[in-house]
TIRO-2110 file (N, C-alpha, C; in Angstrom, 1 decimal):
// TIRO-2110
4.9, -5.5, -13.7, N, 1, A
4.5, -6.6, -12.9, CA, 1, A
3.4, -6.2, -11.9, C, 1, A
2.5, -7.1, -11.7, N, 2, A
1.5, -6.9, -10.7, CA, 2, A
1.2, -8.2, -10.0, C, 2, A
1.0, -8.1, -8.7, N, 3, A
0.8, -9.3, -7.9, CA, 3, A
-0.6, -9.2, -7.3, C, 3, A
-1.4, -10.3, -7.5, N, 4, A
-2.7, -10.4, -6.9, CA, 4, A
-2.9, -11.7, -6.2, C, 4, A
-3.7, -11.8, -5.2, N, 5, A
-3.9, -13.1, -4.5, CA, 5, A
-5.1, -13.7, -5.3, C, 5, A
-5.0, -15.0, -5.5, N, 6, A
-6.0, -15.8, -6.1, CA, 6, A
-6.2, -17.1, -5.5, C, 6, A
-7.2, -17.9, -5.9, N, 7, A
-7.5, -19.2, -5.4, CA, 7, A
-7.3, -20.2, -6.5, C, 7, A
-6.4, -21.2, -6.2, N, 8, A
-6.3, -22.3, -7.2, CA, 8, A
-7.1, -23.5, -6.8, C, 8, A
-8.2, -23.8, -7.5, N, 9, A
-9.1, -24.8, -7.2, CA, 9, A
-8.4, -26.2, -7.4, C, 9, A
-8.9, -27.2, -6.7, N, 10, A
-8.3, -28.5, -6.8, CA, 10, A
-8.3, -29.1, -8.2, C, 10, A
-9.2, -28.6, -9.1, N, 11, A
-9.3, -29.1, -10.4, CA, 11, A
-8.4, -28.3, -11.4, C, 11, A
-7.6, -27.3, -10.8, N, 12, A
-6.6, -26.6, -11.6, CA, 12, A
-7.2, -25.2, -12.0, C, 12, A
-8.4, -24.9, -11.8, N, 13, A
-8.9, -23.6, -12.2, CA, 13, A
-8.4, -22.5, -11.3, C, 13, A
-8.0, -21.4, -11.9, N, 14, A
-7.5, -20.3, -11.1, CA, 14, A
-8.6, -19.2, -11.0, C, 14, A
-8.9, -18.9, -9.7, N, 15, A
-10.0, -18.0, -9.5, CA, 15, A
-9.4, -16.7, -8.9, C, 15, A
-9.5, -15.6, -9.7, N, 16, A
-9.0, -14.3, -9.4, CA, 16, A
-10.1, -13.5, -8.7, C, 16, A
-9.7, -12.5, -7.8, N, 17, A
-10.6, -11.8, -7.1, CA, 17, A
-11.5, -10.9, -7.9, C, 17, A
-11.0, -10.5, -9.1, N, 18, A
-11.8, -9.7, -10.0, CA, 18, A
-11.3, -9.9, -11.4, C, 18, A
-12.1, -9.5, -12.4, N, 19, A
-11.7, -9.7, -13.8, CA, 19, A
-10.6, -8.7, -14.2, C, 19, A
-9.6, -9.2, -15.0, N, 20, A
-8.6, -8.4, -15.5, CA, 20, A
-8.6, -8.3, -17.0, C, 20, A
-8.5, -7.1, -17.5, N, 21, A
-8.4, -7.0, -19.0, CA, 21, A
-7.0, -6.8, -19.4, C, 21, A
-6.5, -7.8, -20.1, N, 22, A
-5.1, -7.8, -20.6, CA, 22, A
-5.0, -7.4, -22.0, C, 22, A
-3.9, -6.7, -22.4, N, 23, A
-3.7, -6.4, -23.8, CA, 23, A
-3.1, -7.5, -24.6, C, 23, A
-2.6, -8.5, -23.9, N, 24, A
-2.0, -9.7, -24.6, CA, 24, A
-1.9, -10.8, -23.6, C, 24, A
-1.6, -12.0, -24.1, N, 25, A
-1.4, -13.2, -23.2, CA, 25, A
-0.2, -12.9, -22.3, C, 25, A
-0.3, -13.3, -21.1, N, 26, A
0.8, -13.0, -20.1, CA, 26, A
1.2, -14.3, -19.4, C, 26, A
2.4, -14.4, -19.1, N, 27, A
2.9, -15.5, -18.2, CA, 27, A
2.6, -15.1, -16.8, C, 27, A
2.5, -16.1, -15.9, N, 28, A
2.2, -15.9, -14.5, CA, 28, A
3.1, -16.8, -13.7, C, 28, A
3.4, -16.4, -12.5, N, 29, A
4.1, -17.2, -11.5, CA, 29, A
3.1, -17.6, -10.4, C, 29, A
3.1, -18.8, -10.0, N, 30, A
2.1, -19.3, -9.0, CA, 30, A
3.0, -19.7, -7.8, C, 30, A
2.6, -19.1, -6.6, N, 31, A
3.3, -19.5, -5.4, CA, 31, A
2.2, -20.1, -4.5, C, 31, A
2.5, -21.3, -4.0, N, 32, A
1.5, -22.0, -3.1, CA, 32, A
1.8, -21.5, -1.7, C, 32, A
0.8, -21.0, -1.1, N, 33, A
0.8, -20.5, 0.3, CA, 33, A
0.2, -21.5, 1.3, C, 33, A
0.7, -21.5, 2.5, N, 34, A
0.0, -22.3, 3.5, CA, 34, A
-1.4, -21.8, 3.8, C, 34, A
-2.2, -22.6, 4.2, N, 35, A
-3.6, -22.2, 4.6, CA, 35, A
-3.5, -21.2, 5.7, C, 35, A
-4.1, -20.1, 5.6, N, 36, A
-4.1, -19.0, 6.6, CA, 36, A
-5.3, -19.2, 7.5, C, 36, A
-5.1, -18.8, 8.7, N, 37, A
-6.2, -18.8, 9.7, CA, 37, A
-6.6, -17.4, 9.9, C, 37, A
-7.8, -17.2, 10.4, N, 38, A
-8.4, -15.9, 10.6, CA, 38, A
-7.4, -15.0, 11.4, C, 38, A
-6.8, -15.6, 12.4, N, 39, A
-5.8, -14.9, 13.2, CA, 39, A
-4.7, -14.4, 12.4, C, 39, A
-4.2, -15.2, 11.5, N, 40, A
-3.1, -14.8, 10.6, CA, 40, A
-3.5, -13.6, 9.7, C, 40, A
-4.7, -13.7, 9.2, N, 41, A
-5.2, -12.6, 8.4, CA, 41, A
-5.3, -11.3, 9.2, C, 41, A
-5.7, -11.3, 10.4, N, 42, A
-5.8, -10.1, 11.3, CA, 42, A
-4.4, -9.6, 11.5, C, 42, A
-3.4, -10.4, 11.8, N, 43, A
-2.0, -9.9, 12.0, CA, 43, A
-1.5, -9.3, 10.7, C, 43, A
-1.8, -10.0, 9.5, N, 44, A
-1.3, -9.4, 8.3, CA, 44, A
-1.9, -8.1, 8.0, C, 44, A
-3.2, -7.9, 8.2, N, 45, A
-3.9, -6.7, 8.0, CA, 45, A
-3.3, -5.6, 8.9, C, 45, A
-3.0, -5.9, 10.2, N, 46, A
-2.5, -4.9, 11.1, CA, 46, A
-1.1, -4.5, 10.7, C, 46, A
-0.3, -5.4, 10.1, N, 47, A
1.0, -5.1, 9.6, CA, 47, A
0.9, -4.2, 8.4, C, 47, A
-0.1, -4.4, 7.6, N, 48, A
-0.2, -3.6, 6.4, CA, 48, A
-0.7, -2.2, 6.7, C, 48, A
-1.5, -2.1, 7.8, N, 49, A
-2.0, -0.7, 8.1, CA, 49, A
-1.0, 0.1, 9.0, C, 49, A
0.1, -0.6, 9.5, N, 50, A
1.0, 0.1, 10.4, CA, 50, A
1.6, 1.3, 9.8, C, 50, A
2.1, 1.3, 8.5, N, 51, A
2.7, 2.5, 8.0, CA, 51, A
1.8, 3.7, 7.9, C, 51, A
0.5, 3.4, 7.6, N, 52, A
-0.5, 4.5, 7.5, CA, 52, A
-0.8, 5.1, 8.9, C, 52, A
-0.9, 4.2, 9.9, N, 53, A
-1.1, 4.6, 11.2, CA, 53, A
0.1, 5.4, 11.8, C, 53, A
1.2, 4.9, 11.5, N, 54, A
2.5, 5.5, 12.0, CA, 54, A
2.6, 7.0, 11.5, C, 54, A
2.1, 7.2, 10.3, N, 55, A
2.2, 8.5, 9.7, CA, 55, A
1.3, 9.5, 10.6, C, 55, A
0.2, 9.0, 11.0, N, 56, A
-0.7, 9.8, 11.9, CA, 56, A
-0.1, 9.9, 13.3, C, 56, A
0.3, 8.8, 13.8, N, 57, A
0.8, 8.8, 15.2, CA, 57, A
2.1, 9.5, 15.5, C, 57, A
3.0, 9.5, 14.5, N, 58, A
4.3, 10.1, 14.7, CA, 58, A
4.3, 11.6, 14.4, C, 58, A
3.4, 12.3, 15.0, N, 59, A
3.3, 13.8, 14.8, CA, 59, A
3.4, 14.4, 16.1, C, 59, A
4.0, 15.6, 16.2, N, 60, A
4.1, 16.3, 17.5, CA, 60, A
2.7, 16.6, 18.2, C, 60, A
1.7, 16.8, 17.4, N, 61, A
0.3, 17.0, 17.9, CA, 61, A
-0.2, 15.8, 18.7, C, 61, A
0.2, 14.6, 18.2, N, 62, A
-0.2, 13.4, 18.9, CA, 62, A
0.5, 13.2, 20.2, C, 62, A
1.8, 13.5, 20.1, N, 63, A
2.6, 13.4, 21.4, CA, 63, A
2.0, 14.3, 22.4, C, 63, A
1.7, 15.5, 22.0, N, 64, A
1.1, 16.5, 23.0, CA, 64, A
-0.2, 16.0, 23.5, C, 64, A
-1.1, 15.5, 22.7, N, 65, A
-2.4, 15.0, 23.1, CA, 65, A
-2.3, 13.9, 24.1, C, 65, A
-1.3, 13.1, 24.0, N, 66, A
-1.2, 11.9, 24.9, CA, 66, A
-0.2, 12.1, 26.0, C, 66, A
0.3, 13.3, 26.2, N, 67, A
1.3, 13.5, 27.2, CA, 67, A
0.9, 13.2, 28.6, C, 67, A
-0.4, 13.4, 28.9, N, 68, A
-0.9, 13.2, 30.2, CA, 68, A
-0.9, 11.7, 30.6, C, 68, A
-0.7, 10.8, 29.7, N, 69, A
-0.6, 9.4, 30.0, CA, 69, A
0.9, 8.9, 30.1, C, 69, A
1.8, 9.8, 29.9, N, 70, A
3.2, 9.4, 30.0, CA, 70, A
3.6, 9.1, 31.5, C, 70, A
4.4, 8.1, 31.7, N, 71, A
4.9, 7.7, 33.0, CA, 71, A
5.8, 8.8, 33.6, C, 71, A
5.4, 9.2, 34.8, N, 72, A
6.2, 10.2, 35.5, CA, 72, A
6.8, 9.5, 36.8, C, 72, A
8.1, 9.2, 36.8, N, 73, A
8.7, 8.4, 37.9, CA, 73, A
8.8, 9.2, 39.2, C, 73, A
8.6, 10.5, 39.2, N, 74, A
8.7, 11.3, 40.5, CA, 74, A
7.5, 11.2, 41.4, C, 74, A
END
């Protein structure tokens, strides 16, 4: 199974982001999404990038590099 985002035109044409070569006819599921705003897209992209960034941020070297910005209550 593969999921891709596409545009369903008002006349029923399905517009995919790129051409797909299929070995046979396939069934598809169509889910209608609410219209997204640019702000929603930015949030979605930031959530998608979070795991990759966390992999870099959650390293001892990063903790050491930013230690000087830690709050010191004394």
